[in-house]
N, CA, C and O of each residue as an XYZ file, in Angstrom:
832
protein
N      53.792    129.773    106.710
C      55.074    129.605    106.008
C      55.145    130.594    104.843
O      54.186    130.708    104.080
N      56.215    131.280    104.701
C      56.350    132.263    103.638
C      56.407    131.570    102.291
O      57.040    130.524    102.144
N      55.745    132.157    101.315
C      55.749    131.588     99.976
C      57.097    131.845     99.308
O      57.612    132.963     99.326
N      57.661    130.783     98.714
C      58.963    130.933     98.063
C      58.831    131.768     96.802
O      57.897    131.583     96.021
N      59.743    132.664     96.608
C      59.720    133.476     95.416
C      60.072    132.638     94.194
O      60.667    131.566     94.301
N      59.680    133.165     93.009
C      60.013    132.487     91.764
C      61.493    132.500     91.472
O      62.277    133.103     92.205
N      61.871    131.839     90.411
C      63.267    131.735     89.994
C      64.118    131.076     91.075
O      65.305    131.378     91.198
N      63.527    130.190     91.850
C      64.279    129.519     92.902
C      64.780    130.468     93.957
O      65.761    130.182     94.643
N      64.099    131.618     94.095
C      64.521    132.590     95.098
C      65.676    133.465     94.660
O      66.179    134.270     95.443
N      66.115    133.312     93.371
C      67.235    134.102     92.864
C      66.870    134.658     91.497
O      67.252    134.077     90.481
N      66.140    135.771     91.442
C      65.704    136.351     90.175
C      66.885    136.712     89.281
O      67.954    137.063     89.779
N      66.700    136.628     87.957
C      67.786    136.992     87.036
C      68.120    138.473     87.120
O      67.271    139.305     87.441
N      69.361    138.777     86.826
C      69.795    140.165     86.913
C      69.354    141.019     85.752
O      69.213    142.234     85.893
N      69.130    140.396     84.587
C      68.697    141.151     83.420
C      67.954    140.219     82.465
O      67.823    139.024     82.728
N      67.473    140.774     81.359
C      66.693    139.988     80.403
C      67.521    138.873     79.767
O      67.007    137.785     79.509
N      68.800    139.143     79.515
C      69.651    138.131     78.892
C      69.776    136.903     79.800
O      69.697    135.766     79.334
N      69.970    137.142     81.089
C      70.069    136.026     82.030
C      68.736    135.288     82.131
O      68.706    134.060     82.213
N      67.646    136.032     82.126
C      66.326    135.397     82.192
C      66.109    134.486     80.990
O      65.616    133.367     81.129
N      66.478    134.971     79.817
C      66.327    134.161     78.602
C      67.155    132.893     78.684
O      66.676    131.811     78.345
N      68.403    133.022     79.137
C      69.278    131.850     79.256
C      68.695    130.834     80.222
O      68.733    129.632     79.959
N      68.163    131.303     81.322
C      67.634    130.374     82.327
C      66.360    129.703     81.852
O      66.121    128.537     82.166
N      65.542    130.420     81.104
C      64.330    129.811     80.555
C      64.694    128.729     79.543
O      64.127    127.637     79.563
N      65.634    129.033     78.667
C      66.054    128.052     77.668
C      66.682    126.835     78.347
O      66.408    125.698     77.965
N      67.525    127.077     79.356
C      68.152    125.968     80.074
C      67.108    125.073     80.735
O      67.248    123.851     80.750
N      66.063    125.688     81.279
C      64.997    124.910     81.905
C      64.261    124.083     80.868
O      63.900    122.935     81.127
N      64.033    124.666     79.683
C      63.364    123.934     78.614
C      64.214    122.754     78.145
O      63.697    121.657     77.935
N      65.517    122.980     77.982
C      66.420    121.910     77.560
C      66.404    120.770     78.571
O      66.354    119.597     78.200
N      66.446    121.127     79.848
C      66.454    120.100     80.899
C      65.151    119.300     80.888
O      65.171    118.081     81.052
N      64.029    119.978     80.698
C      62.738    119.290     80.684
C      62.601    118.373     79.471
O      62.104    117.254     79.592
N      63.038    118.841     78.308
C      62.969    118.009     77.104
C      63.826    116.765     77.280
O      63.408    115.661     76.934
N      65.031    116.949     77.821
C      65.909    115.807     78.052
C      65.331    114.812     79.037
O      65.552    113.607     78.914
N      64.583    115.319     80.026
C      64.014    114.440     81.050
C      62.765    113.718     80.563
O      62.543    112.553     80.893
N      61.945    114.422     79.769
C      60.672    113.836     79.346
C      60.730    113.200     77.964
O      59.927    112.323     77.646
N      61.686    113.645     77.135
C      61.770    113.113     75.785
C      60.626    113.552     74.897
O      60.316    112.875     73.916
N      59.991    114.670     75.216
C      58.833    115.125     74.450
C      58.781    116.645     74.444
O      59.528    117.316     75.155
N      57.873    117.171     73.619
C      57.658    118.617     73.614
C      57.183    119.069     74.988
O      56.539    118.318     75.721
N      57.507    120.283     75.313
C      57.072    120.844     76.589
C      56.297    122.127     76.327
O      56.403    122.709     75.247
N      55.529    122.565     77.298
C      54.703    123.760     77.147
C      55.290    124.919     77.938
O      56.177    124.739     78.772
N      54.783    126.097     77.662
C      55.171    127.279     78.433
C      54.863    127.050     79.909
O      55.645    127.419     80.785
N      53.705    126.431     80.171
C      53.315    126.172     81.560
C      54.311    125.249     82.254
O      54.628    125.447     83.427
N      54.811    124.230     81.529
C      55.792    123.307     82.114
C      57.049    124.051     82.550
O      57.565    123.845     83.649
N      57.527    124.916     81.666
C      58.765    125.648     81.948
C      58.538    126.641     83.082
O      59.384    126.776     83.966
N      57.403    127.335     83.062
C      57.102    128.291     84.131
C      57.056    127.592     85.481
O      57.597    128.095     86.466
N      56.412    126.437     85.526
C      56.324    125.699     86.792
C      57.700    125.282     87.290
O      57.981    125.359     88.486
N      58.569    124.833     86.360
C      59.899    124.387     86.782
C      60.728    125.543     87.341
O      61.612    125.332     88.171
N      60.443    126.755     86.888
C      61.182    127.932     87.352
C      60.507    128.621     88.530
O      61.085    129.511     89.155
N      59.271    128.202     88.829
C      58.542    128.830     89.925
C      58.025    130.206     89.582
O      57.882    131.065     90.453
N      57.737    130.418     88.272
C      57.205    131.709     87.848
C      55.863    131.485     87.155
O      55.484    130.344     86.893
N      55.145    132.564     86.858
C      53.892    132.435     86.146
C      54.161    132.382     84.645
O      55.227    132.787     84.183
N      53.180    131.876     83.884
C      53.367    131.734     82.443
C      53.669    133.063     81.752
O      54.458    133.117     80.809
N      53.041    134.120     82.226
C      53.253    135.426     81.602
C      54.714    135.849     81.649
O      55.192    136.573     80.776
N      55.417    135.389     82.681
C      56.845    135.721     82.768
C      57.608    135.089     81.618
O      58.463    135.734     81.012
N      57.308    133.830     81.310
C      57.979    133.155     80.193
C      57.556    133.771     78.864
O      58.381    133.960     77.970
N      56.247    134.089     78.735
C      55.747    134.702     77.501
C      56.407    136.054     77.230
O      56.454    136.503     76.085
N      56.899    136.682     78.247
C      57.580    137.967     78.052
C      58.810    137.793     77.168
O      59.181    138.704     76.427
N      59.436    136.634     77.244
C      60.668    136.375     76.497
C      60.450    135.490     75.269
O      61.209    135.567     74.303
N      59.414    134.652     75.308
C      59.116    133.762     74.191
C      57.623    133.826     73.897
O      56.814    133.446     74.743
N      57.245    134.298     72.715
C      55.830    134.530     72.418
C      55.000    133.262     72.258
O      53.770    133.314     72.286
N      55.678    132.115     72.088
C      54.946    130.867     71.895
C      55.804    129.691     72.325
O      57.016    129.817     72.501
N      55.152    128.537     72.492
C      55.890    127.318     72.814
C      56.814    126.942     71.658
O      57.913    126.432     71.880
N      56.367    127.194     70.415
C      57.210    126.899     69.255
C      58.528    127.657     69.328
O      59.593    127.090     69.084
N      58.451    128.939     69.665
C      59.666    129.758     69.747
C      60.595    129.231     70.825
O      61.812    129.203     70.643
N      60.030    128.817     71.942
C      60.851    128.286     73.028
C      61.459    126.943     72.652
O      62.618    126.678     72.971
N      60.681    126.085     71.970
C      61.202    124.787     71.546
C      62.360    124.962     70.568
O      63.359    124.248     70.646
N      62.222    125.908     69.655
C      63.291    126.172     68.697
C      64.544    126.666     69.396
O      65.649    126.229     69.075
N      64.380    127.573     70.349
C      65.530    128.082     71.095
C      66.220    126.962     71.864
O      67.448    126.913     71.928
N      65.431    126.063     72.449
C      66.009    124.932     73.180
C      66.766    124.011     72.237
O      67.837    123.507     72.574
N      66.202    123.795     71.053
C      66.875    122.930     70.087
C      68.202    123.528     69.649
O      69.220    122.838     69.614
N      68.188    124.819     69.314
C      69.413    125.460     68.854
C      70.465    125.509     69.950
O      71.661    125.446     69.664
N      70.035    125.622     71.198
C      70.984    125.643     72.309
C      71.625    124.284     72.523
O      72.657    124.183     73.187
N      71.026    123.240     71.969
C      71.498    121.881     72.221
C      72.376    121.317     71.115
O      72.934    120.230     71.266
N      72.508    122.042     69.999
C      73.148    121.430     68.847
C      74.664    121.563     68.812
O      75.315    120.846     68.053
N      75.244    122.447     69.600
C      76.685    122.659     69.509
C      77.463    121.382     69.750
O      78.355    121.037     68.974
N      77.133    120.679     70.817
C      77.827    119.431     71.098
C      77.582    118.389     70.029
O      78.485    117.631     69.673
N      76.364    118.348     69.516
C      76.049    117.404     68.439
C      76.892    117.681     67.204
O      77.418    116.748     66.598
N      77.031    118.956     66.818
C      77.812    119.290     65.636
C      79.265    118.854     65.783
O      79.887    118.420     64.813
N      79.800    118.967     66.980
C      81.168    118.500     67.220
C      81.256    116.988     67.029
O      82.193    116.490     66.406
N      80.282    116.263     67.564
C      80.291    114.795     67.422
C      80.088    114.379     65.967
O      80.713    113.432     65.489
N      79.212    115.091     65.273
C      78.965    114.767     63.871
C      80.209    115.018     63.028
O      80.562    114.205     62.174
N      80.875    116.151     63.273
C      82.095    116.460     62.527
C      83.135    115.371     62.717
O      83.829    114.999     61.771
N      83.245    114.859     63.937
C      84.183    113.767     64.200
C      83.758    112.497     63.471
O      84.603    111.746     62.984
N      82.450    112.255     63.394
C      81.931    111.051     62.754
C      82.233    111.025     61.250
O      82.521    109.964     60.696
N      82.169    112.179     60.596
C      82.364    112.221     59.142
C      83.761    112.704     58.755
O      84.049    112.903     57.575
N      84.620    112.890     59.746
C      85.968    113.378     59.452
C      86.685    112.434     58.481
O      86.671    111.214     58.647
N      87.305    113.031     57.472
C      88.046    112.241     56.492
C      87.212    111.815     55.300
O      87.763    111.322     54.316
N      85.902    111.992     55.358
C      85.041    111.637     54.227
C      84.928    112.848     53.319
O      84.195    113.790     53.620
N      85.664    112.824     52.190
C      85.641    113.979     51.291
C      84.713    113.782     50.105
O      84.542    114.691     49.292
N      84.112    112.601     50.000
C      83.131    112.362     48.954
C      81.765    112.850     49.447
O      81.334    112.444     50.527
N      81.074    113.704     48.694
C      79.821    114.270     49.195
C      78.749    113.236     49.489
O      77.978    113.399     50.435
N      78.685    112.179     48.699
C      77.674    111.148     48.938
C      77.955    110.419     50.245
O      77.058    110.262     51.073
N      79.186    109.977     50.435
C      79.524    109.237     51.651
C      79.363    110.116     52.885
O      78.886    109.657     53.923
N      79.764    111.381     52.770
C      79.646    112.285     53.917
C      78.186    112.518     54.284
O      77.832    112.476     55.463
N      77.336    112.762     53.293
C      75.939    113.039     53.577
C      75.207    111.792     54.068
O      74.376    111.880     54.971
N      75.506    110.640     53.487
C      74.875    109.395     53.944
C      75.218    109.145     55.406
O      74.335    108.855     56.213
N      76.490    109.256     55.747
C      76.903    109.016     57.128
C      76.288    110.054     58.064
O      75.907    109.733     59.190
N      76.195    111.292     57.599
C      75.617    112.355     58.421
C      74.146    112.084     58.720
O      73.697    112.283     59.849
N      73.395    111.633     57.720
C      71.978    111.351     57.927
C      71.795    110.178     58.876
O      70.979    110.245     59.796
N      72.551    109.098     58.661
C      72.438    107.923     59.531
C      72.780    108.280     60.968
O      72.080    107.880     61.898
N      73.863    109.039     61.148
C      74.287    109.420     62.494
C      73.273    110.348     63.150
O      72.964    110.202     64.333
N      72.757    111.303     62.381
C      71.788    112.255     62.939
C      70.518    111.541     63.386
O      70.007    111.808     64.474
N      70.009    110.640     62.559
C      68.793    109.915     62.926
C      69.005    109.090     64.197
O      68.116    109.006     65.045
N      70.177    108.489     64.320
C      70.480    107.702     65.522
C      70.598    108.606     66.744
O      70.130    108.255     67.828
N      71.227    109.777     66.569
C      71.394    110.701     67.684
C      70.070    111.274     68.165
O      69.870    111.473     69.363
N      69.169    111.535     67.230
C      67.871    112.082     67.611
C      67.097    111.093     68.471
O      66.377    111.484     69.390
N      67.251    109.812     68.167
C      66.566    108.797     68.988
C      67.102    108.804     70.407
O      66.379    108.490     71.353
N      68.388    109.165     70.559
C      69.003    109.168     71.889
C      68.883    110.526     72.578
O      68.875    110.602     73.806
N      68.788    111.598     71.786
C      68.801    112.951     72.327
C      67.609    113.722     71.789
O      67.688    114.255     70.682
N      66.514    113.803     72.521
C      65.280    114.409     72.014
C      65.429    115.844     71.531
O      64.714    116.258     70.619
N      66.344    116.615     72.121
C      66.486    118.013     71.730
C      66.718    118.163     70.228
O      66.234    119.113     69.613
N      67.459    117.223     69.641
C      67.873    117.360     68.253
C      66.726    117.147     67.281
O      66.818    117.534     66.116
N      65.657    116.541     67.745
C      64.530    116.301     66.859
C      63.512    117.408     66.848
O      62.521    117.318     66.123
N      63.720    118.448     67.625
C      62.701    119.483     67.760
C      62.395    120.148     66.411
O      61.231    120.386     66.089
N      63.428    120.445     65.631
C      63.195    121.126     64.369
C      62.571    120.218     63.319
O      62.054    120.711     62.316
N      62.607    118.896     63.524
C      62.150    117.968     62.498
C      61.127    116.961     62.976
O      60.646    116.151     62.183
N      60.784    116.991     64.251
C      59.916    115.939     64.797
C      58.520    116.003     64.211
O      58.083    117.056     63.748
N      57.823    114.886     64.229
C      56.495    114.820     63.635
C      55.516    115.741     64.346
O      54.730    116.428     63.694
N      55.554    115.765     65.677
C      54.604    116.608     66.398
C      54.875    118.080     66.137
O      53.948    118.882     66.031
N      56.138    118.427     66.036
C      56.473    119.826     65.782
C      56.037    120.235     64.390
O      55.528    121.340     64.202
N      56.230    119.347     63.391
C      55.843    119.688     62.035
C      54.338    119.764     61.890
O      53.844    120.446     60.992
N      53.587    119.077     62.755
C      52.138    119.192     62.701
C      51.680    120.573     63.134
O      50.693    121.107     62.627
N      52.423    121.147     64.091
C      52.083    122.487     64.560
C      52.508    123.528     63.539
O      51.755    124.456     63.244
N      53.699    123.383     63.002
C      54.222    124.329     62.025
C      54.694    123.568     60.801
O      55.852    123.151     60.765
N      53.846    123.368     59.787
C      54.238    122.596     58.611
C      55.427    123.186     57.875
O      56.133    122.468     57.167
N      55.663    124.504     58.033
C      56.766    125.132     57.325
C      58.057    125.135     58.132
O      59.046    125.727     57.698
N      58.072    124.486     59.300
C      59.260    124.557     60.157
C      60.472    123.921     59.511
O      61.606    124.289     59.815
N      60.241    122.964     58.617
C      61.331    122.286     57.950
C      62.186    123.244     57.148
O      63.406    123.088     57.088
N      61.559    124.235     56.529
C      62.299    125.184     55.715
C      62.446    126.532     56.411
O      62.695    127.548     55.762
N      62.291    126.537     57.730
C      62.462    127.769     58.483
C      63.918    128.213     58.454
O      64.814    127.434     58.130
N      64.137    129.472     58.796
C      65.510    129.989     58.838
C      66.355    129.187     59.818
O      67.534    128.937     59.565
N      65.743    128.772     60.964
C      66.496    128.036     61.976
C      66.962    126.682     61.442
O      68.119    126.299     61.616
N      66.045    125.964     60.790
C      66.384    124.640     60.268
C      67.428    124.742     59.165
O      68.370    123.951     59.119
N      67.259    125.724     58.272
C      68.219    125.894     57.195
C      69.597    126.291     57.729
O      70.620    125.808     57.244
N      69.614    127.173     58.729
C      70.890    127.590     59.312
C      71.589    126.407     59.957
O      72.805    126.252     59.835
N      70.818    125.571     60.645
C      71.381    124.375     61.262
C      72.009    123.482     60.204
O      73.138    123.018     60.365
N      71.275    123.243     59.116
C      71.787    122.371     58.059
C      73.021    122.931     57.392
O      73.962    122.189     57.112
N      73.037    124.233     57.131
C      74.206    124.833     56.497
C      75.413    124.772     57.409
O      76.522    124.494     56.952
N      75.217    125.025     58.682
C      76.315    124.916     59.642
C      76.859    123.495     59.665
O      78.067    123.282     59.760
N      75.962    122.534     59.578
C      76.349    121.127     59.620
C      77.246    120.762     58.436
O      78.336    120.224     58.635
N      76.807    121.045     57.216
C      77.566    120.564     56.063
C      78.851    121.360     55.837
O      79.785    120.854     55.214
N      78.914    122.592     56.332
C      80.145    123.364     56.163
C      81.278    122.817     57.020
O      82.439    123.169     56.814
N      80.949    121.963     57.974
C      81.988    121.379     58.818
C      82.509    120.053     58.262
O      83.385    119.430     58.861
N      81.975    119.625     57.126
C      82.443    118.383     56.507
C      83.770    118.621     55.794
O      84.107    119.753     55.449
N      84.519    117.543     55.579
C      85.779    117.626     54.834
C      85.532    117.483     53.334
O      86.304    116.834     52.628
N      84.459    118.089     52.860
C      84.081    118.017     51.450
C      84.357    119.363     50.794
O      83.964    120.412     51.305
N      85.037    119.314     49.655
C      85.238    120.528     48.860
C      83.998    120.684     47.985
O      83.960    120.213     46.849
N      83.000    121.344     48.525
C      81.710    121.422     47.828
C      81.843    122.113     46.476
O      81.204    121.698     45.509
N      82.651    123.147     46.392
C      82.811    123.865     45.131
C      83.379    122.945     44.052
O      82.973    123.018     42.892
N      84.308    122.088     44.432
C      84.921    121.170     43.466
C      83.912    120.169     42.928
O      84.107    119.599     41.855
N      82.848    119.959     43.664
C      81.806    119.029     43.226
C      80.610    119.755     42.611
O      79.538    119.175     42.440
N      80.812    121.036     42.280
C      79.787    121.769     41.558
C      78.753    122.468     42.406
O      77.724    122.901     41.887
N      78.999    122.591     43.702
C      78.007    123.195     44.596
C      78.363    124.649     44.901
O      79.366    124.938     45.554
N      77.515    125.555     44.410
C      77.628    126.943     44.831
C      76.687    127.156     46.024
O      76.099    126.199     46.529
N      76.544    128.401     46.471
C      75.747    128.678     47.659
C      74.290    128.236     47.492
O      73.711    127.637     48.399
N      73.706    128.533     46.337
C      72.317    128.159     46.109
C      72.140    126.648     46.080
O      71.180    126.117     46.638
N      73.071    125.957     45.424
C      72.984    124.497     45.355
C      73.135    123.876     46.742
O      72.470    122.890     47.061
N      74.002    124.449     47.556
C      74.168    123.934     48.918
C      72.885    124.100     49.725
O      72.496    123.207     50.477
N      72.234    125.245     49.566
C      70.986    125.472     50.307
C      69.898    124.505     49.840
O      69.110    124.020     50.652
N      69.852    124.228     48.560
C      68.869    123.273     48.051
C      69.200    121.861     48.536
O      68.299    121.075     48.829
N      70.497    121.541     48.620
C      70.896    120.240     49.145
C      70.481    120.099     50.605
O      69.983    119.051     51.016
N      70.687    121.152     51.383
C      70.274    121.131     52.787
C      68.771    120.894     52.900
O      68.329    120.076     53.708
N      67.986    121.605     52.093
C      66.537    121.413     52.141
C      66.161    119.980     51.781
O      65.306    119.375     52.428
N      66.800    119.440     50.746
C      66.512    118.072     50.311
C      66.832    117.057     51.408
O      66.053    116.139     51.665
N      67.979    117.232     52.045
C      68.388    116.290     53.094
C      67.484    116.424     54.318
O      67.125    115.422     54.936
N      67.114    117.659     54.672
C      66.199    117.846     55.798
C      64.856    117.172     55.520
O      64.273    116.553     56.410
N      64.371    117.293     54.294
C      63.109    116.636     53.944
C      63.250    115.120     54.019
O      62.332    114.428     54.459
N      64.393    114.612     53.593
C      64.636    113.169     53.657
C      64.633    112.692     55.099
O      64.025    111.670     55.418
N      65.317    113.436     55.980
C      65.358    113.036     57.380
C      63.981    113.113     58.015
O      63.618    112.259     58.824
N      63.213    114.133     57.651
C      61.887    114.242     58.237
C      61.019    113.041     57.866
O      60.207    112.583     58.669
N      61.196    112.537     56.652
C      60.398    111.383     56.244
C      60.686    110.175     57.127
O      59.792    109.374     57.398
N      61.922    110.045     57.571
C      62.262    108.931     58.458
C      61.787    109.175     59.885
O      61.511    108.229     60.622
N      61.691    110.460     60.277
C      61.083    110.756     61.576
C      59.608    110.372     61.567
O      59.103    109.749     62.501
N      58.930    110.760     60.485
C      57.494    110.529     60.399
C      57.157    109.055     60.241
O      56.186    108.565     60.817
N      57.968    108.351     59.452
C      57.673    106.943     59.182
C      58.978    106.156     59.070
O      59.476    105.951     57.963
N      59.540    105.713     60.198
C      60.822    105.015     60.184
C      60.773    103.628     59.560
O      61.817    103.026     59.307
N      59.571    103.113     59.310
C      59.442    101.772     58.739
C      59.084    100.755     59.801
O      59.314    100.975     60.990
N      58.524     99.649     59.370
C      58.117     98.595     60.306
C      58.521     97.233     59.725
O      57.832     96.689     58.862
N      59.645     96.693     60.209
C      60.526     97.280     61.233
C      61.441     98.334     60.610
O      61.649     98.331     59.397
N      61.990     99.238     61.431
C      62.923    100.236     60.899
C      64.159     99.564     60.323
O      64.561     98.493     60.778
N      64.759    100.195     59.325
C      65.996     99.682     58.761
C      67.125     99.764     59.788
O      67.153    100.670     60.621
N      68.041     98.823     59.720
C      69.247     98.930     60.521
C      70.102    100.049     59.932
O      69.827    100.519     58.827
N      71.128    100.479     60.652
C      71.996    101.540     60.146
C      72.631    101.145     58.813
O      72.707    101.966     57.899
N      73.087     99.892     58.693
C      73.711     99.454     57.442
C      72.692     99.394     56.307
O      73.009     99.750     55.172
N      71.485     98.952     56.600
C      70.435     98.934     55.575
C      70.083    100.351     55.137
O      69.838    100.610     53.959
N      70.063    101.263     56.105
C      69.760    102.651     55.776
C      70.866    103.261     54.924
O      70.583    104.018     53.996
N      72.116    102.942     55.226
C      73.231    103.445     54.417
C      73.084    102.972     52.967
O      73.252    103.758     52.034
N      72.771    101.689     52.784
C      72.614    101.134     51.435
C      71.488    101.856     50.695
O      71.638    102.212     49.526
N      70.375    102.068     51.368
C      69.220    102.737     50.769
C      69.564    104.169     50.384
O      69.246    104.611     49.280
N      70.210    104.890     51.285
C      70.540    106.293     51.026
C      71.584    106.439     49.925
O      71.497    107.359     49.113
N      72.566    105.546     49.887
C      73.561    105.612     48.809
C      72.887    105.438     47.451
O      73.239    106.117     46.486
N      71.929    104.538     47.379
C      71.284    104.237     46.105
C      70.403    105.378     45.624
O      70.430    105.713     44.439
N      69.618    105.986     46.516
C      68.630    106.967     46.103
C      69.058    108.404     46.403
O      69.072    109.239     45.499
N      69.401    108.701     47.633
C      69.857    110.044     47.936
C      71.211    110.304     47.292
O      71.469    111.408     46.813
N      72.078    109.293     47.279
C      73.399    109.445     46.690
C      73.338    109.790     45.215
O      74.150    110.571     44.720
N      72.367    109.205     44.506
C      72.209    109.504     43.086
C      71.859    110.974     42.880
O      72.371    111.620     41.965
N      70.995    111.490     43.725
C      70.605    112.899     43.619
C      71.780    113.823     43.919
O      71.967    114.829     43.234
N      72.567    113.492     44.930
C      73.713    114.320     45.290
C      74.752    114.315     44.172
O      75.329    115.353     43.851
N      74.987    113.152     43.584
C      75.979    113.025     42.507
C      75.544    113.745     41.243
O      76.381    114.117     40.420
N      74.241    113.945     41.083
C      73.747    114.601     39.877
C      74.310    116.001     39.721
O      74.507    116.462     38.597
N      74.572    116.686     40.825
C      75.120    118.047     40.760
C      76.512    118.017     40.165
O      76.849    118.861     39.334
N      77.332    117.048     40.581
C      78.682    116.918     40.031
C      78.622    116.603     38.553
O      79.364    117.190     37.766
N      77.746    115.681     38.159
C      77.606    115.302     36.764
C      77.163    116.497     35.909
O      77.650    116.690     34.795
N      76.240    117.287     36.444
C      75.757    118.463     35.719
C      76.863    119.488     35.523
O      76.981    120.091     34.457
N      77.666    119.679     36.555
C      78.776    120.634     36.467
C      79.793    120.170     35.434
O      80.288    120.979     34.650
N      80.107    118.888     35.424
C      81.076    118.348     34.460
C      80.546    118.476     33.039
O      81.313    118.744     32.114
N      79.249    118.289     32.856
C      78.634    118.412     31.537
C      78.739    119.842     31.022
O      79.050    120.066     29.852
N      78.477    120.816     31.904
C      78.527    122.214     31.521
C      79.939    122.672     31.170
O      80.119    123.608     30.392
N      80.936    122.010     31.746
C      82.328    122.398     31.500
C      82.873    121.852     30.185
O      83.944    122.261     29.737
N      82.144    120.936     29.571
C      82.624    120.354     28.307
C      82.533    121.350     27.147
O      82.895    121.019     26.019
């Protein structure tokens, strides 16, 4: 019996198509297994050798990040709908964190940039360019006039880092038992909300 060629018998036409198909295979595997995947897993699913995947992605981390970023577009649309009409920065951020944590439990792709296993491999992944870009894209879609609340570009980036760190803490240790969504909202309003409001208070003080 003739051995079946890789790529399901239909090799990609160029490098761009190969990259898209590798990422799509990774996304499908993560969604099916709910866990990190390896270069070998993706190569096997495509019927190619590992070196073929390594040609486009130098490490499993790089491939996991690409899969995560490829999966966030739909999430950002759903998140924007969830926080639509919330123009208060505290309420918008609290709802965004609660919704994101719930979505990650349902959609493994979204946890790749913040998951505990991923952070063990790359402790700096939380503040990587990819994670920061994701966070900035997220908050810019809110109905919040950030400038009116004292947030310039630097303050927004620091807010994104702070919120990402907060979410990672809940990934690493959700609690036993984990808080309900309403309990989490109350907790975040009290502690994270105070930090977010501090920027507005500082801006008002400086304007006096």
